[in-house]
C-alpha positions in Angstrom: 0.0 0.0 0.0 1.6 3.3 -1.1 1.9 6.4 1.0 -1.1 8.2 -0.5 -3.4 5.2 0.0 -2.2 4.9 3.7 -2.9 8.6 4.3 -6.4 8.3 2.7 -7.2 5.2 4.8 -6.1 7.1 8.0 -8.3 10.1 7.1 -11.3 7.8 6.4 -10.9 6.0 9.7 -10.6 9.3 11.6 -13.7 10.7 9.8 -15.6 7.5 10.7 -14.8 7.7 14.4 -15.5 11.4 14.5 -18.9 10.9 12.9 -19.8 8.2 15.4 -19.3 10.7 18.2 -21.1 13.6 16.5 -24.2 12.3 18.1 -25.1 13.8 21.5 -24.3 11.1 24.1 -25.2 11.5 27.8 -24.4 9.1 30.5 -24.9 8.7 34.3 -22.5 6.4 36.0 -23.0 5.2 39.6 -20.8 2.9 41.7 -21.6 2.0 45.3 -19.1 0.1 47.4 -19.1 1.5 51.0 -22.3 0.2 52.3 -22.9 1.1 55.9 -25.5 -1.4 57.0 -24.8 -4.4 54.7 -21.8 -6.1 53.2 -19.4 -3.7 51.5 -18.3 -4.5 47.9 -14.7 -4.1 46.8 -15.0 -3.3 43.1 -18.1 -1.1 42.1 -16.3 2.2 42.6 -13.4 0.9 40.5 -15.8 -0.4 37.9 -17.6 2.9 37.8 -14.2 4.7 37.3 -13.3 2.3 34.4 -16.7 2.9 32.8 -16.3 6.7 33.0 -12.9 6.5 31.4 -14.3 4.4 28.6 -17.4 6.5 28.0 -15.4 9.7 27.8 -13.2 8.1 25.1 -16.4 7.3 23.2 -17.7 10.8 23.3 -20.2 10.6 26.2 -20.9 13.6 28.4 -21.1 12.6 32.1 -23.8 13.7 34.5 -22.0 15.4 37.4 -18.8 15.4 35.4 -17.7 11.9 36.3 -18.4 8.8 38.3 -20.9 9.2 41.1 -19.5 7.1 44.0 -21.1 5.8 47.2 -24.4 7.7 46.8 -27.2 7.8 49.3 -30.9 7.7 48.5 -31.3 11.5 48.3 -28.3 11.9 46.1 -29.4 9.0 43.9 -32.8 10.6 43.3 -31.2 13.9 42.5 -28.9 12.3 40.0 -31.6 10.4 38.2 -33.6 13.6 37.8 -30.6 15.5 36.6 -29.9 12.7 34.1 -33.4 13.1 32.7 -32.9 16.8 32.2 -29.4 16.5 30.7 -30.4 13.8 28.3 -33.4 15.8 26.9 -33.1 15.9 23.2 -29.9 13.8 23.1 -29.4 11.0 20.6 -28.2 8.5 23.1 -28.7 8.1 26.9 -26.8 5.6 28.9 -27.2 4.6 32.6 -24.6 2.4 34.3 -24.8 1.1 37.9 -22.5 -1.1 39.9 -23.3 -2.2 43.4 -26.0 -4.1 45.3 -29.3 -4.7 43.6 -32.3 -6.8 44.7 -35.7 -7.8 43.3 -38.7 -7.6 45.5 -42.1 -8.8 44.3 -41.0 -8.6 40.7 -39.5 -5.1 40.9 -35.8 -4.3 40.6 -34.2 -2.0 43.2 -30.7 -0.4 43.3 -29.3 -0.1 46.8 -27.9 3.3 48.0 -25.1 3.0 50.5 -27.2 4.1 53.5 -30.2 1.7 52.9 -31.2 -0.2 56.0 -34.8 -1.5 55.5 -36.2 -3.7 58.2 -39.6 -4.2 56.6 -40.9 -4.3 53.1 -42.7 -1.0 53.5 -39.4 0.8 53.8 -38.1 -0.3 50.4 -39.6 2.4 48.2 -38.2 5.1 50.5 -34.7 3.7 50.9 -33.9 2.1 47.5 -34.2 3.2 43.9 -36.7 1.5 41.6 -35.0 0.9 38.2 -38.3 1.8 36.6 -37.8 5.4 37.7 -34.5 5.5 35.6 -36.4 4.0 32.6 -39.2 6.6 32.9 -36.7 9.5 33.0 -35.0 8.2 29.9 -38.3 7.8 28.1 -39.4 11.4 29.0 -36.0 12.8 27.8 -36.9 11.7 24.2 -33.6 10.2 23.5 -33.5 8.1 20.3 -31.6 5.2 22.0 -31.5 4.3 25.7 -28.9 1.9 27.1 -29.1 0.6 30.7 -26.1 -1.4 32.1 -26.8 -3.1 35.4 -23.7 -4.7 37.1 -26.0 -5.2 40.1 -27.0 -8.9 40.1 -25.0 -9.7 43.3 -26.3 -11.8 46.2 -29.2 -10.4 48.4 -27.6 -8.3 51.1 -30.7 -8.3 53.2 -31.1 -12.0 53.9 -32.5 -12.5 57.4 -33.7 -8.9 57.6 -37.4 -9.7 57.4 -37.6 -8.8 53.7 -39.1 -12.2 52.8 -40.0 -11.1 49.3 -36.4 -10.1 48.5 -34.3 -12.3 46.2 -30.8 -12.3 44.9 -30.1 -11.2 41.3 -32.5 -9.2 39.3 -35.7 -10.0 37.4 -35.9 -9.3 33.7 -37.7 -6.1 32.8 -39.6 -5.3 29.7 -37.5 -2.8 27.7 -39.5 0.3 26.6 -39.4 1.5 23.0 -35.8 2.2 21.8 -34.2 0.8 24.9 -31.7 -1.9 25.5 -31.1 -3.3 29.0 -27.9 -5.4 29.7 -27.7 -7.4 32.9 -24.4 -8.7 34.3 -25.9 -12.2 34.4 -29.2 -14.1 33.8 -32.4 -13.1 35.6 -32.5 -14.4 39.1 -28.8 -15.4 39.0 -25.9 -13.9 41.0 -22.9 -12.2 39.3 -19.4 -12.2 40.5 -17.9 -9.1 42.1 -14.5 -10.0 40.7 -11.2 -10.7 42.4 -8.8 -8.6 40.2 -10.0 -5.1 40.7 -13.0 -5.2 38.3 -16.1 -7.4 37.8 -15.9 -9.8 34.8 -18.8 -8.0 33.2 -17.5 -4.4 33.4 -14.0 -5.5 32.4 -15.3 -7.1 29.2 -17.7 -4.3 28.5 -15.1 -1.6 28.8 -12.7 -3.4 26.5 -15.2 -4.5 23.8 -17.1 -1.2 23.6 -14.0 0.5 22.2 -13.6 -1.9 19.3 -14.5 -0.2 16.0 -17.0 -1.8 13.6 -19.2 -3.6 16.2 -22.8 -2.5 16.3 -24.6 -2.5 19.6 -25.9 -6.1 19.4 -22.5 -7.5 18.3 -21.0 -5.6 21.2 -23.2 -7.2 23.8 -23.0 -10.6 22.3 -19.2 -10.5 22.5 -19.4 -9.2 26.0 -21.5 -12.2 26.9 -19.1 -14.7 25.4 -16.1 -13.0 27.1 -17.8 -13.1 30.5 -18.9 -16.7 30.0 -15.3 -17.7 29.2 -13.8 -15.7 32.1 -16.1 -17.3 34.6 -16.0 -20.9 33.3 -19.7 -20.5 32.3 -20.7 -19.6 35.9 -22.0 -16.2 34.7 -23.8 -15.3 31.5 -24.8 -11.7 30.8 -28.4 -11.2 29.7 -30.0 -8.8 27.3 -33.5 -7.3 27.0 -34.3 -5.1 24.1 -37.2 -3.5 22.2 -36.9 -2.8 18.5 -34.3 -0.1 17.9 -34.4 2.4 15.1 -31.3 2.5 12.9 -27.8 1.2 13.9 -25.6 2.3 16.8 -21.8 1.8 17.1 -20.1 2.7 20.4 -16.8 3.2 18.6 -17.7 3.9 15.0 -17.3 2.0 11.8 -13.6 2.4 10.9 -13.5 -1.2 9.6 -16.2 -0.3 7.0 -14.1 2.6 5.8 -11.1 0.5 5.3 -13.1 -2.1 3.4 -14.4 0.6 1.1 -10.8 1.7 0.2 -9.7 -1.8 -0.7 -12.9 -2.8 -2.7 -13.0 -2.4 -6.5 -15.2 0.5 -7.7 -18.8 -0.3 -8.3 -22.0 1.6 -9.0 -23.3 3.1 -5.7 -26.4 4.9 -4.5 -25.3 7.7 -2.1 -27.9 8.1 0.6 -29.3 11.6 1.4 -28.1 13.2 4.7 -30.7 12.5 7.4 -30.4 12.2 11.2 -29.9 8.7 12.6 -28.0 6.6 15.0 -25.7 5.3 12.2 -22.6 7.5 11.6 -21.9 8.6 8.0 -19.6 6.2 6.1 -18.6 5.6 2.5 -21.5 4.4 0.5 -22.0 0.7 0.4 -21.8 -0.7 -3.2 -25.2 -1.4 -4.3 -26.9 -2.0 -7.7 -28.4 0.9 -9.6 -30.2 1.0 -13.0 -27.9 1.8 -15.9 -28.8 5.4 -16.8 -27.4 5.3 -20.4 -30.2 5.3 -22.9 -27.8 4.3 -25.8 -27.5 0.7 -24.5 -30.3 -1.5 -25.5 -31.9 -3.8 -22.8 -30.8 -6.8 -24.8 -27.1 -6.0 -24.3 -27.3 -4.8 -20.7 -25.6 -7.0 -18.1 -28.0 -8.8 -15.8 -27.5 -7.4 -12.4 -27.5 -9.4 -9.2 -26.6 -9.0 -5.5 -24.7 -11.0 -2.8 -25.3 -10.7 0.9 -22.2 -9.7 2.8 -20.6 -12.4 4.9 -20.4 -9.9 7.8 -24.1 -9.2 7.9 -25.5 -9.1 11.5 -26.5 -12.5 12.9 -25.6 -14.2 9.7 -28.9 -13.2 7.9 -30.4 -10.4 6.0 -34.2 -9.8 6.3 -36.0 -9.2 3.1 -39.0 -7.0 3.7 -42.2 -6.2 1.8 -41.2 -2.5 1.4 -38.2 -0.3 1.7 -37.7 0.1 5.5 -37.7 -1.8 8.7 -41.3 -0.9 9.4 -42.5 -3.3 6.7 -43.1 -7.1 7.4 -40.3 -9.6 6.8 -40.8 -11.7 3.7 -37.9 -14.1 4.1 -34.5 -14.2 5.8 -31.6 -14.6 3.4 -28.4 -16.2 4.8 -25.0 -14.5 4.6 -23.2 -15.2 1.3 -26.4 -15.9 -0.7 -26.9 -14.4 -4.1 -29.9 -13.3 -6.1 -31.3 -11.0 -8.8 -31.5 -7.2 -8.6 -34.8 -5.6 -9.8 -32.9 -2.4 -10.6 -34.8 -0.2 -8.2 -33.2 1.5 -5.1 -34.7 4.3 -3.1 -34.5 6.0 0.3 -36.3 3.9 3.1 -39.7 4.8 4.4 -38.4 4.9 8.0 -36.0 7.8 7.3 -32.9 5.6 7.7 -29.6 6.6 6.2 -29.0 3.8 3.7 -31.2 3.2 0.6 -33.2 -0.1 0.1 -33.2 -2.0 -3.1 -35.8 -4.3 -4.7 -34.4 -7.9 -5.2 -35.5 -11.4 -5.9 -34.2 -14.5 -4.0 -35.5 -18.0 -4.4 -38.7 -16.8 -6.2 -39.5 -14.3 -3.4 -39.4 -10.6 -4.2 -38.9 -7.8 -1.7 -36.7 -5.1 -0.4 -33.3 -5.2 1.4 -30.9 -2.6 2.9 -28.1 -1.7 0.5 -25.6 -1.6 3.4 -25.7 -5.4 3.7 -25.3 -6.3 0.0 -22.8 -5.9 -2.9 -23.6 -5.7 -6.6 -22.7 -8.6 -8.9 -23.0 -9.4 -12.6 -25.8 -11.9 -12.4 -24.2 -14.2 -14.9 -21.2 -14.4 -12.6 -23.2 -15.0 -9.4 -23.8 -18.5 -8.2 -27.5 -19.5 -8.4 -29.2 -18.9 -5.1 -30.4 -22.4 -5.0 -26.8 -23.7 -5.3 -25.3 -21.7 -2.4 -23.8 -23.9 0.2 -24.7 -21.3 2.9 -28.4 -21.5 2.3 -30.0 -23.0 5.3 -33.7 -23.0 6.4 -34.5 -20.0 8.5 -37.1 -19.3 11.2 -38.8 -16.2 12.5 -40.1 -15.4 16.0 -43.7 -14.5 16.1 -44.5 -10.8 16.9 -47.0 -12.0 19.4 -44.6 -14.0 21.6 -45.1 -13.6 25.3 -43.2 -10.6 26.8 -41.7 -9.9 23.4 -39.0 -12.6 23.6 -38.5 -16.3 22.9 -36.3 -18.2 25.3 -33.8 -20.6 23.9 -32.9 -23.4 26.3 -30.3 -26.1 26.7 -32.7 -28.9 25.7 -36.1 -29.5 24.3 -38.4 -28.4 27.2 -39.0 -25.9 29.9 -37.1 -28.0 32.4 -33.8 -27.1 30.7 -32.0 -23.9 31.7 -32.4 -20.8 29.5 -29.3 -20.0 27.5 -30.4 -16.7 25.9 -33.5 -15.0 24.5 -34.5 -13.9 20.9 -36.6 -10.8 20.4 -40.0 -10.9 18.7 -39.7 -10.6 14.9 -36.1 -11.6 14.8 -34.9 -14.4 12.4 -32.3 -17.1 12.8 -31.1 -20.4 11.4 -33.0 -23.8 11.8 -30.5 -26.5 12.5 -32.9 -29.2 11.3 -34.1 -31.1 14.3 -37.5 -30.9 16.0 -38.7 -33.2 18.7 -41.5 -33.5 21.2 -41.0 -31.6 24.5 -39.4 -33.7 27.2 -42.0 -32.4 29.7 -44.8 -33.8 27.3 -46.6 -30.4 27.1 -47.4 -28.3 24.1 -45.7 -27.9 20.7 -42.5 -29.6 19.6 -39.1 -28.0 20.2 -36.6 -27.3 17.5 -32.8 -26.8 17.5 -32.0 -23.2 16.3 -29.0 -20.9 16.0 -29.2 -17.1 16.6 -26.4 -14.6 17.0 -23.8 -17.4 16.9 -25.4 -19.3 19.8 -27.4 -22.6 19.5 -30.1 -24.2 21.7 -33.7 -25.3 21.6 -36.9 -23.2 21.2 -40.6 -24.0 21.3 -42.1 -24.2 17.8 -45.3 -22.6 19.2 -43.6 -19.2 19.0 -41.8 -19.3 15.6 -42.5 -20.1 12.0 -40.5 -21.0 8.9 -39.3 -17.7 7.5 -39.8 -18.8 3.9 -43.2 -20.5 4.2 -44.8 -19.2 7.3 -45.5 -22.7 8.5 -45.1 -24.0 12.1 -42.6 -26.7 12.7 -43.5 -30.3 13.2 -41.6 -33.2 14.9 -38.8 -34.4 12.6 -36.7 -36.7 14.7 
């Protein structure tokens, strides 16, 4: 690579990172260690300091100017209210908490350092309901809200008369445009860490700074890192509602580099519009040949190929140009199909144009950011691709908006992770009767690089819309 190309690459990468931080990002970071009436914790104040250092590097403005450490109830209330005011009109709001947390009758509470409840009626006055944080974020009107809870430690009030209190936290339903990340699974206990930081925060601070990872890829990698670091004793958990656009903590520098090394192709340049995705060099997409002097008989047939790096290994084809339209079929990464020659701005106001395509006899619209243009006579037939595997889609009506994937075919097996309503994944081919003998069969599936078993009652074949049947 000569000097000019290296310089251009560096400029693109700097521009990509700067664009990612052009969004208004506001964060409140709280770490409680010095508890006065229950067991003190070694690492939350260190975790909070590490998170502040990381968020500053990523362009976040901190409520109070930095980490808020060892806060009591009155200070906690004030900080949350200030967070709501500071985040008003921002693009991204982020709340991070490390310390004790408990669930009482299905409600999650964060524990200030002076809390000393002796009866259940004291809880609302001495602890902070996480729901208050969510309501402040909703009222602020931020386009994306992120809640990070490193608070799933053991119940510090055991034997205090709070019979309804339990260790760990209960899963909450994420409001619109919100992602909630827990240090471990609902009801489970997370480790405080013995090397200065909790396993969850250490992984989070490192992976958030990697360019090119969108928000879901980031938290998936955090989960895998924590699982490895704790020998599978702790597995972070995610709860999310549908999120408009894409978000990258550290920008898309890798996309800029790829654009410089790719051969030139026809491109549709998206119009400038606000969104969570930072500007980046236009993805190569197909466009109709504008020259009237070339007859249709001699024009090259145009096709497309789904990028191998597409999120979760699939690209959702929809009935119209934008994420608000129903999914027609899920196309596996690496698959090829035909271009219909029609690209336009999406109906949802997103940054990247959508293009009309055909795959396996199904016609619909896909985002141009996840495909590249091909000469159709050079593209492998879609039916012949070795990557094409049957896909499933989670029903939009699934209970609580998520489908649990378990270690075996039945509710008696532990939950491994959850898949949000409307998401699509890969069918691994086996369906069998539930081991508890109740309800629909269970099928082996893969989503986000993880595999397990899910009930066929809550998903359909993405191509046909049919429910699964037993296929042992």
